[in-house]
C-alpha positions in Angstrom: -126.1 193.3 34.8 -129.4 193.5 32.1 -132.3 191.3 32.0 -130.8 189.2 28.8 -127.3 189.2 31.2 -129.0 187.6 33.8 -130.6 185.2 32.5 -127.3 183.9 30.6 -125.5 184.2 33.7 -128.6 182.3 35.8 -127.5 178.4 37.2 -129.7 177.0 34.6 -127.9 178.8 31.5 -124.3 178.1 33.3 -124.7 175.0 33.8 -126.5 174.8 30.0 -123.7 176.1 28.5 -121.1 174.1 30.5 -121.6 170.1 29.9 -119.0 169.7 33.2 -122.2 170.6 35.3 -124.5 168.3 33.6 -126.1 165.5 35.6 -123.6 162.2 35.8 -126.9 159.9 33.9 -127.2 162.3 30.8 -123.5 162.6 30.7 -123.5 158.4 30.8 -126.2 157.6 29.8 -125.2 156.3 25.9 -122.9 154.1 28.0 -125.9 152.6 29.4 -126.3 150.4 26.1 -123.0 149.8 25.5 -122.5 148.5 29.3 -125.4 146.0 27.9 -123.7 145.2 24.6 -120.3 144.8 27.1 -122.5 142.2 29.7 -124.3 140.3 26.8 -120.2 139.8 24.9 -119.5 138.6 28.9 -122.9 137.0 29.7 -122.7 138.6 32.9 -124.1 142.0 33.8 -121.3 142.5 36.9 -118.7 141.4 34.5 -116.5 144.8 35.8 -116.3 143.1 39.0 -113.6 141.5 37.8 -111.3 144.2 36.9 -110.0 144.6 40.0 -110.6 141.8 42.4 -109.3 143.3 45.3 -112.0 145.5 45.8 -115.5 144.6 46.5 -117.3 145.2 42.9 -114.5 146.1 41.2 -114.9 149.5 43.2 -118.2 150.5 40.9 -120.2 151.0 44.0 -120.4 149.9 47.6 -116.8 149.0 48.7 -115.4 150.7 51.5 -112.8 153.4 51.1 -111.1 152.6 54.8 -110.7 148.5 53.5 -109.5 150.1 50.2 -106.8 152.4 52.0 -106.0 149.4 53.6 -104.4 148.1 50.4 -101.9 150.8 49.9 -97.9 151.3 51.7 -98.5 153.2 55.6 -95.7 155.8 54.3 -97.7 156.6 51.0 -101.7 157.3 52.2 -103.2 159.5 54.6 -103.5 159.0 57.8 -107.2 157.5 58.4 -109.4 156.0 61.1 -112.8 154.3 60.8 -115.8 155.1 62.6 -118.7 152.8 63.1 -122.5 153.9 63.1 -123.5 155.1 65.4 -121.2 156.7 67.7 -121.1 158.8 70.6 -119.3 162.3 70.2 -117.3 160.9 73.3 -116.3 158.0 70.8 -115.3 160.4 67.8 -113.2 162.7 69.9 -111.7 159.9 71.4 -111.1 158.5 68.0 -109.2 162.0 67.0 -107.3 162.0 70.0 -106.0 158.4 69.6 -105.2 158.8 66.5 -103.0 161.9 67.0 -104.7 163.9 64.5 -104.5 167.9 64.1 -107.4 170.4 63.0 -108.5 171.2 60.6 -109.2 167.3 59.6 -111.3 165.7 57.0 -114.9 163.4 57.8 -116.2 161.6 55.1 -118.5 158.8 54.7 -117.0 155.1 54.2 -119.4 154.4 51.4 -120.0 157.2 49.3 -119.1 159.3 46.2 -119.1 162.5 44.1 -118.1 164.5 47.3 -121.4 163.4 49.6 -120.9 164.4 53.2 -117.2 165.1 53.0 -116.3 168.0 55.6 -113.7 169.9 57.1 -113.2 169.4 60.2 -111.9 172.9 62.2 -112.8 171.9 65.7 -114.8 169.9 68.2 -118.0 171.8 67.3 -118.0 170.8 63.6 -117.4 167.2 64.8 -120.6 167.4 66.8 -122.4 168.8 64.1 -121.5 166.3 61.3 -122.0 163.6 63.5 -125.7 165.0 64.0 -125.9 164.4 60.0 -124.2 161.1 59.6 -126.1 158.4 59.7 -123.1 155.3 58.3 -119.7 154.6 58.9 -117.1 157.1 58.1 -113.3 158.2 58.1 -111.6 160.8 60.0 -108.6 161.5 57.4 -106.1 163.8 58.1 -106.3 167.3 56.0 -103.0 167.3 54.2 -101.4 170.3 53.5 -99.4 169.3 50.6 -100.1 172.1 47.9 -100.8 170.5 44.4 -103.8 167.7 44.0 -103.9 165.5 41.1 -107.0 162.5 40.5 -104.0 159.9 38.8 -105.7 156.9 36.6 -103.9 153.8 36.0 -104.5 151.0 33.9 -102.6 147.5 33.5 -104.0 144.5 31.2 -103.4 141.0 33.1 -101.3 139.9 30.0 -99.1 142.7 30.0 -95.9 143.4 32.6 -96.5 146.9 33.0 -99.5 149.3 32.9 -99.5 152.9 32.4 -101.0 156.4 33.3 -104.2 157.4 31.0 -105.5 160.8 32.5 -104.1 163.0 34.6 -106.6 165.5 36.2 -104.6 168.7 38.1 -107.3 170.2 40.8 -107.5 173.8 41.1 -109.6 175.0 44.8 -112.3 177.4 44.3 -111.5 181.1 45.3 -111.9 184.4 45.3 -109.7 187.6 45.2 -110.6 190.7 46.4 -111.1 193.7 44.6 -111.4 196.3 48.1 -114.9 197.1 47.0 -117.4 194.0 46.5 -118.5 192.1 49.4 -118.1 188.5 49.4 -121.4 187.8 48.5 -120.9 189.6 45.2 -118.1 188.1 44.2 -119.4 184.8 44.3 -122.2 185.8 42.7 -120.2 187.2 39.8 -118.3 184.1 39.2 -120.3 181.4 37.4 -118.4 179.0 39.4 -118.8 179.8 42.8 -122.5 181.4 42.0 -123.5 177.6 41.7 -121.9 176.9 45.3 -123.5 180.2 46.4 -126.1 178.3 48.6 -124.1 176.3 50.6 -121.2 179.1 50.9 -123.3 181.4 52.1 -124.1 178.9 55.5 -120.2 178.2 55.6 -119.2 182.6 55.1 -121.9 183.4 56.6 -120.1 186.2 59.3 -118.3 187.1 56.0 -121.0 187.2 53.8 -121.6 190.7 53.1 -117.9 191.8 54.6 -115.8 193.4 51.2 -113.2 191.5 50.3 -109.8 193.6 50.7 -107.8 194.0 47.5 -105.5 191.6 47.1 -106.8 189.0 49.1 -107.7 185.4 48.3 -110.3 183.9 50.0 -110.5 180.3 49.3 -114.3 179.0 48.9 -113.4 175.2 49.0 -110.5 173.3 50.2 -112.2 169.9 49.0 -110.6 168.3 45.7 -114.2 167.9 44.1 -116.1 168.7 41.2 -119.2 168.6 42.9 -118.4 171.5 45.7 -116.6 173.3 42.6 -113.0 172.7 42.2 -111.5 172.9 38.8 -110.6 169.9 36.7 -107.8 170.6 34.4 -106.3 168.6 31.8 -102.8 167.8 32.8 -102.1 164.8 30.7 -98.8 167.0 29.3 -97.7 165.6 32.9 -97.2 162.2 31.9 -94.1 160.2 31.2 -91.8 157.2 31.7 -90.5 158.5 35.2 -94.0 159.0 36.2 -95.6 155.8 34.9 -92.6 153.9 36.3 -93.6 155.0 39.5 -97.3 154.4 39.7 -96.6 150.7 37.7 -94.7 149.8 40.3 -96.9 151.2 43.3 -99.8 149.5 41.2 -98.5 145.6 40.8 -97.7 146.0 44.4 -101.0 146.7 45.5 -102.9 143.0 45.5 -105.7 142.5 42.9 -105.6 146.1 41.3 -105.3 147.1 37.4 -108.0 149.8 37.3 -108.5 153.0 38.7 -107.6 156.7 40.2 -105.9 157.3 42.7 -106.6 161.0 43.9 -103.7 162.4 46.0 -101.4 165.4 47.3 -98.2 166.4 46.6 -95.5 168.9 47.4 -94.3 169.4 43.7 -94.1 167.9 40.5 -91.1 166.3 40.9 -92.2 164.6 43.9 -95.6 163.3 41.7 -93.1 162.1 39.3 -90.7 160.3 41.5 -94.2 159.1 43.2 -93.1 160.8 46.7 -97.0 161.0 47.1 -100.1 160.9 49.9 -103.3 159.1 48.4 -106.5 160.4 49.9 -108.3 157.8 48.2 -108.0 155.0 45.5 -111.0 154.5 43.7 -111.2 151.3 41.3 -113.3 150.9 38.3 -116.4 153.1 39.1 -114.1 155.8 39.2 -113.5 158.2 35.6 -110.8 159.6 34.0 -111.7 162.8 35.4 -109.1 165.2 33.0 -112.1 165.3 30.2 -114.0 167.8 32.5 -111.6 170.7 32.0 -113.7 173.7 30.9 -114.0 174.1 27.0 -112.9 170.1 26.8 -115.4 168.4 23.9 -118.2 166.7 24.6 -117.6 164.3 22.2 -114.1 164.2 22.8 -115.0 163.4 26.5 -117.4 160.3 24.8 -114.6 158.9 23.5 -112.8 158.9 26.2 -115.1 157.4 28.2 -115.5 154.8 25.7 -111.9 153.4 25.8 -112.8 153.8 29.6 -115.6 150.9 29.5 -113.8 149.1 26.8 -110.6 148.9 28.7 -112.5 147.9 31.5 -114.1 145.0 30.1 -110.7 143.8 28.8 -109.4 143.6 32.0 -112.4 142.3 33.2 -112.9 139.6 31.0 -108.9 138.1 31.6 -109.1 138.3 35.2 -112.4 135.8 34.7 -110.9 133.4 32.4 -107.7 133.7 35.6 -110.6 132.3 37.6 -111.8 135.0 39.3 -115.7 135.4 39.6 -117.4 138.0 38.7 -120.2 139.4 41.6 -123.4 137.2 41.5 -127.0 139.0 41.2 -127.5 138.1 44.7 -124.2 139.7 46.2 -125.3 142.5 43.9 -129.1 143.1 45.2 -128.2 142.4 48.8 -125.8 145.7 47.9 -127.7 147.4 47.0 -130.1 147.0 50.0 -127.9 148.1 52.1 -126.8 151.3 50.1 -130.5 152.2 49.9 -131.2 151.5 53.7 -127.7 154.0 54.9 -129.2 156.5 52.1 -132.8 155.7 53.5 -131.2 157.1 57.2 -130.0 160.3 55.7 
């Protein structure tokens, strides 16, 4: 690889050439002004909090993942247990045993987003390491072995009898296939998406980092479906059918105070997805995005149009719920929530 090719494939230019890697605030900056305009119209900076009355702040920030999961039917959600901070390793391991969890399992913060501190835990030593780092309440959640992972965004206006799916994101986990010649490190550095994760991957695969990967062998570099961890997001809107809409509409209308948000789930097949035979890992409120726009090659201009409609729908739902007696988040509650989040992050 010559000098110009090295520059072209540097982390900086990989991110520059693909807007999906741009910082969240850069993509969302234009909507700061749109939010201000909608806030003026609604006469509240926190109008969005009425979008989902059953979720704190509507799910924009500071909601408990565990409390939101509790809104879901038991047969459709991943088994989860809440661990309060601070807790000893004895308490954590007792919770694992009491919940009959089988390794590997997932540990994730109860308050957090964009993949922060989400870990796949393989054994007691991993649990000890996680407990040494986490400084907030966290969930122990079963790791779902189901092969397909999706983000399904649902919207229902309070005036309308039925809601609909507006976005499906299919998730392709980060992996490489060996050629019998290159080491794991070399293969990671040749893959732009994996290269951006190389620092983290070097630590995870330190025992195999300099070993040649056998021809045809698939090495899954990340099994958690988060874009920040290297997962490829693909536009799955072609999967939206009347039956799929009906399945998620029936589910959503039975979740108290839920109108607008994204299910992160796994399932065994496309037929199971359509029939609602799913396992939900998280239900995210108005702070979630229609993530199909992060498919490689998706136009930034088309994505901005999707985000604008996203905010418009959030506003319309919030206004209608407010007319029906749902209060907006108060300034004092918002300030207290900010202080709580800041204090939690300050411990990290």
